[in-house]
N, C-alpha and C positions, 0 to 999 in steps of 0.2 A: 249481049255479054254474058250470059251462064255459057254458050260452049269456048268461050276465048279466055273465061277463069277456070274454067275446067281442062284447060289445052296447059294452064302454067302451072296446077297442080301436076299434070304429069311430066311437066317436064323438070321441074323440081323437085319432087320425088319425095313430095313432102317434106317439105320445108315452108320457111314464113314466107310469105305471099309479100311482105312489107324489105325495105334494106336491115342489114343489121343495125342496133341502137336506137330504132324509130320508138319514138314514144308514144305511150297512149296518156292520157290526163284527164282531168274537169279544166275549164275555166273558172275561177269568180273574181268578185272584187269587193274591196274592206269595208265601203259605207251602204255594202249592199249587204252584208253578211256577221260585219261583226257585233254592230250595234254599238252602244253608248255615246249615238253623240243627238248634237246642238238640242236636247234638255238640259236644265238647270244643272251647275255645276259641270257638264260633258262641255269636252272639246267641238269648236264649235269649228264646221265648214262653210263653204260656198253654199248651200244650203239651208242653209237653219232662219236668212229674213223667209224664205218661201215657206216655210212650215208653221214657223211664228204667223205669219201672216194666215194660211188658213189655204192656202193657194196649190199646197200639196198635202199627201197623206203623212201623214211626220212618220220617219224610218223609226221609228222606236225600240227597239231591243232586234230590232233584226232575223238572225236567226240563231244569236248568241252565242256568235263563231268564239267572240274573245276570252269568251269564258269558258268556251266547251271544246276549242280547235281536236281535241284527240280524240270525243266519237268522231266527228266531221272528218279526218284523216285513215278513221279507223271504217267510216265507209269506200272512201276511194283505194285504200292500200284492198277492203276484203273484194274492188270489183274488177280486180287484177290493173288499176294503174302505177306507170311508174312512174307521170310528173301530177303538179297542183299547180298552178296557175292563181298567186295570190296580189294580193299590193301592199304597199308600205302606206298608210294615212301618215298626208303631211301633216293635217292636222290633230290629230293626234299627240304627234312626238314631237311639234312644235305651236304648241294650242296659245300661247302667247309671243309675239313673233321675240327673238331670242333668247326664248326660253325651252331649253331642248328637256323634253322627257326622259330622262336615262330608265327609269320604270319602264316606260312603254315600249322601249328600244330591246331594254332586255325582254319584252315577252314574243318580241317579235319574233327575234335570236331564239327562244324554245321552238319557238311555231313552226320552226324552218327546220332545226334539229329534233325536231318530232316526227318532222318529212323522212330526213335521212336514215332514220332511227325507222323506220319503216318500206324502208328501199325504196322511197319518194321521195326525187328529184325538183326543186321549189322552182317556179319561173316568177319571177315580182317583179312589179309593174311598180318605179314610182310614182305615175299620176294618172289615175283614173277615173280622172273628168272632178275632183276635185281636190279643191283647196282651203288652206285657211282663213275665215272669216275676216280676218284683221288685212288678207290682202285687194280688202273690198272686190264688192262683186265683178270689177271689167282689170284682171289683172293682168291677163296676154293683151292685154291693149297697150301699156306699159311698156314703156321705154327698156325698165329695166328687168319684167318679167323673164328673161331669159337667164344674167346673171342672178337673181332667185334662185329660179331650178337647179341651175348650177350647185351652189348654191346647199341646194334643200338635197340634191341628188347627192354630192359628196358626204354627209352627215347621218346619210341612212344608207351611203354601201360604205365606210365605213366599218360601220358598226356591225353589218349582217354576211359582210362578202367570207367569215369564215364558214358561213353556214349555207351562202347559193354563193353558184357563178354563170347564170340563168340574166339580164332582166332587160325586161320592157320600160323601156324610157316617159311615155305619153301613149296614153291609151287610147287609137284612134284619131289623132289629132284635127282627121278632117272630120268626121262627126263632131267633136268637141267646140269645131269653128261654126262648121252649117248648125245643130242642135243651138246658139246660145247665141247668133247672130241674123240668122235667115231665116229660120221657123220659128226661136224663138219659144222654149220647149225646157230650151235647160237655161236657171241667172247665165245673164241679165237680163233675158228673154224678149231682146229684138228682135223687130217683124220686117222681115226684107231688108235691109242693113248692108250690103255688100261689101261696103267702102272697111265696113268693124271688121268682118267677117275675114279678107284675103287681109284685115293687119294683125288680125289673130293670128290665123294661119302661117303668115310669115316671121309673127314673134312664136310662136309651140316649134316650127321646123327652125328655129333659130335656135331656141331651149336645150333640140334634143342633138343638136349639133355639139352646143358648149356643151350637155352632161357625160355625152361619147368618149368627148376626152377627157374628163370629170375618173368617170368610170374608168377606166382603163387607163390613166393616172395611181389611179386604187388599185386596181388588179385589172392589171394587164393580158391576165390569159379568159377576160370574161369573155361574152358572148351578148353584145348590148343589140335590139335596135326597136324599134317603132315599131307597131302594129296599124295596120290601114284596114279599112272598113270598106269591104269590095263597093263600086257603085258605077254603073254605067255611062258616068257623064269623065271624062278627061278629066276635066279641073278639079273634080271634086274626090277625084278617085288617086287613079293613079302619077296625072302631073307633080304632086307633094312627094311621093314617094318614089321620083325617076330622079326628082332634082339630088334627093338623097345619093341615090344610087352612081349619078353622072362620072363621078371620079375615077372610083372604082370599074367603072367602063371604060375608063381612057381617054373622056372626054374635058376638052381644055373650058378655060373661060370660057373665052371666044365664039367655039364651039356649041356652045349650053345649049344656046335658045335655036340652033340648026337640029340638033342632037333633037331634043322635047317635041319639036316639031316633027320630026319624021317619028317618033313614038307617038306621039299623036293619034298620025295616020295609021300606024300599021296595028294599037290600039282595037279604031273602029273601024277599021280593016277582021278582025278575025273574032269581034262577038259576033252573037245572033242578035238574029231580032227580038221580041219579049213573044211569052207566050199571051193568049187572048185576042182577042176582032180586030181588024184593021180599026181603028179608034186609040185603039193599045200599040200601037204597034205606029201610029202617023205619031201620037204625041210622044213617044218615044224619040222618035226622029227630031220632033222641035223645042223637044227639050236638049238635047245633044247640039243641033242646031245654034240654039238661045247661050249654050254655053260657052261656042266655039265663036260666038258674035263677044260676048260678054268680053271673052283671050285678046283677039284682035283688033282692041283697041293699041293693041299695045306695040312694041317693036315686034316684040318677042313674048313667049312664055316664063323665061324665067326675067323677065321685070313685076312681077306680081306678086313675088320674093324680094325683093332688094337685098331685104337686111341676112335670111337665110343664106341667098346666094353668094356675098361678101363674108358672109362668118364660113361656108361651107372651103371655101376654093383657100381661105386663112387657117385655117383648122389645124392643116398642116399632116391631114391623114389620109392614106390614099380612096380609104372607104371608112364609113359614117353608119353604116351596115356590116352586122356582123350574118346575117341572115333576115331571109322577108318574111317576114312575118302577115298573116294576111284572115280575116275575121271572112267568115260567107258565112252570108243570113241565101236574104231573096237582094240581085245582086240590082234589078232592073229599076231607077227611075222612075217610068210609068208607072211598074205594080201600083207603087207608093202612096200614089194620089187618083182618088176618089171622090164621083161625084156629092155630096152630105143626101142622107137619109139611104142610104147603102145599104145594102141586107149586112147581117155584120153575127159573128159565134152569139146567141143572145138575142139576138131581137139589128134594129137600125139603129144608125150612126148619125147623125147631123155633123161632122167633122168632117172638113176635106181627103181626109189623109186614113190613108186602109190600117185599120187598128192590128198591135204587133201579131196577139192572132189571128191574125186571118192572113199574114205575109201565106206567103206561095212557097212550100219545097222548089228549087231546081236545082237538082241533084244533079240535071244530064247538061247544065248551063257551067259547068263548074270547071269543065276543060277549061273553056276560051278562058272564062276569066285569070285560075291559078297560069295557066302559060302565059299571060298577057302581065301578070305578076313576077316572069323569071327573073332573073339576076344572073349574069352569069358568073362563074363561080361558086355561088353563093347556097345555099340548102332552102330549102320553102317549109314552112311551115305552119299551116293553119293551126292559130288558139283561138281562133271562139269557132260555133259549129251548132247552130239548136231553133230548136223546134217552140215559136208561145203556145201556150192556149187559159184560157180564161175561166175566173173562180171570182163568183163578188156574194159577196156575204152568205160564203160556206158553199156554193150552190156550181160544182163545174159545169161549164158546157160545153160539146164537142165540137171540134175546130166542122166547122163547113166542108172543107173535103173531106173530111175522116181521117182524114192521116192517125198516126199513132208513132211514136217517139221508137223505137221498137225498127219499125219501119223505117222513118226519117235517117236510124243510123245506118242500116241495114244500106237502104240503096247510095248515102252516103260515104259509106266503106266503100259499099264494092265500088261507087269512082274514082275513091284515092286510089286500089288496087289496079283499077286498069290502066290511073296518070303513071303510076312507078312505074307497071311493066312499058311505057308507054316510054319513058327513061326521064320525068318529071321530079326531082328529089327531092324531094316529099322525104320528110325524116320525120313528122313530129302531128300529132292532133290532139286537139284538147276542147271537149265539149260541152258547150252551155247551157245549162249550170246545176254543179252540184241539186243545190233543192232549191226550190220555191222562193225566194228572196223580195230583195228591193229595187224593184223594177222605174227608176227613177221619177218619183213622187207616188207612188203608187204600189199596191199589195193585188192591185188585180191583175196585170199580164204574169202565166206560171213559164215554169222554165227547165224547172228544177226534173233533176234524175227521180229523187223523190220529192211528194210532194209532203205540203205542210200543211197541217190543219190548225187556221191561225183565229178560229171562232172560238176551240177551246182551248188558248197560250198555242206556244209554239210547238205544237207536237207533230214532229215527221210521223209519213205514213211508209208503212213497206214498200209500196205503189207510186209512181207519180200523179199525179192531177188527176188525170182523166180515166186510172184506178191499173196500167197498164205494167207490168216489169220489166221495166227500163235498165233498172242499173239485173237481173240477170241477162235481158240479152246484151247488153253494152259486156259484160264480162265475160259472156259468148264470142261475142265476135271478137274480143280481142286474144284470148285464148285461144278459137278457131284460125283466127287470120296469123301467130306466131309459129302455130302449129302448121298451118299449109291445107290447111280445108277450109275451101273456100262453098263447101256446103254451107255453113253460118249464115252465109248473105242470100239464103232463099228462105 
């Protein structure tokens, strides 16, 4: 890779190694950073019951972003980022059914204006794994959920469009259905409920389609999409995204099932095998085969999402995605399953899954997964990419593979440079995340560019939780890549 990148510098004569307008940013989510949810007198979301029951750690003050957003944005700007991904929390804006908190919307507008004042373009998510508690734990199984979400999207965009034109409707809808009804780690916590997972995903896709139309009705020039978590099982990764992209690819309703089947075939033909021993590779093949057998019980892959398919072709829109958005971590399904008792950072774990702080960096596999995400005529954004580590009771544990975040950033951004050179239409990268936040039930996994000492209040460190100057590394990478200096990647 080094020789190729240096040849690029010679050819570009010091110009940027990335396309004009390429955006660098960080990604966050409201519930994970804002603070002030689920306590007495505070807005309650669908995690409130689990917090009250002690099933998860209380989110509490989180990073106090709601009160101290300008300090956070100053750090974003100081790194040279020109975009900031955040979410608008439905539970905060509509804490009771039908009662919109105008002051909360005004605060969100002020945050977006503060971004703009710093030369930072906001990317706003309208649903990042949370909804108001009054909608119940099974919102996405309800027939009225798409219309409910369409209305919410309209409320938020009407108020915030003066300061934002880039929107994510629903964050990782594939993961939301998976975690809620198959794995059970998100409320309502069902395990192995495949029918509910499919029904929820159908409603989530339908909700995206409805919200896409609503946002464009209010703001015709908006850029609207939904991000997908890259996962090496077609039915849980590319199938939902391919469905949404089908009309824009010229696929008719009658041809949809055959087109999805061909996309599935080409998807698996393009994917590499996971790293690890023969057992890992065998398990990966078994999981892919099982996913295919589940899908094969229907006349076509489109039959898994009947409401979404109907809404898609009734929408009147040639496309319901304006850009392809993906989240890239460890994409291999087999990597996420481990035998109980396996070694983990800080000791052994008896859970059957790999812990977040042990997830494998896979920069070399980025090409295959991003190329399979490609849709004709659309730009491609990596809206999340990051590495976890573990902090327990104030003690930071090194990763088993000894990776650090500066290396992680160098390797993944180096791969993005290679993919741009190869012709992939990559035009944005958002690192997850700015500072150690609430990671869906716990503060133990840490993903922040900046570490946070929670033993002595919410005190930000100058380094990340492992002691590395990740902010400085990211700043140097941004500056170097914009200036055409590939040496920053080594």
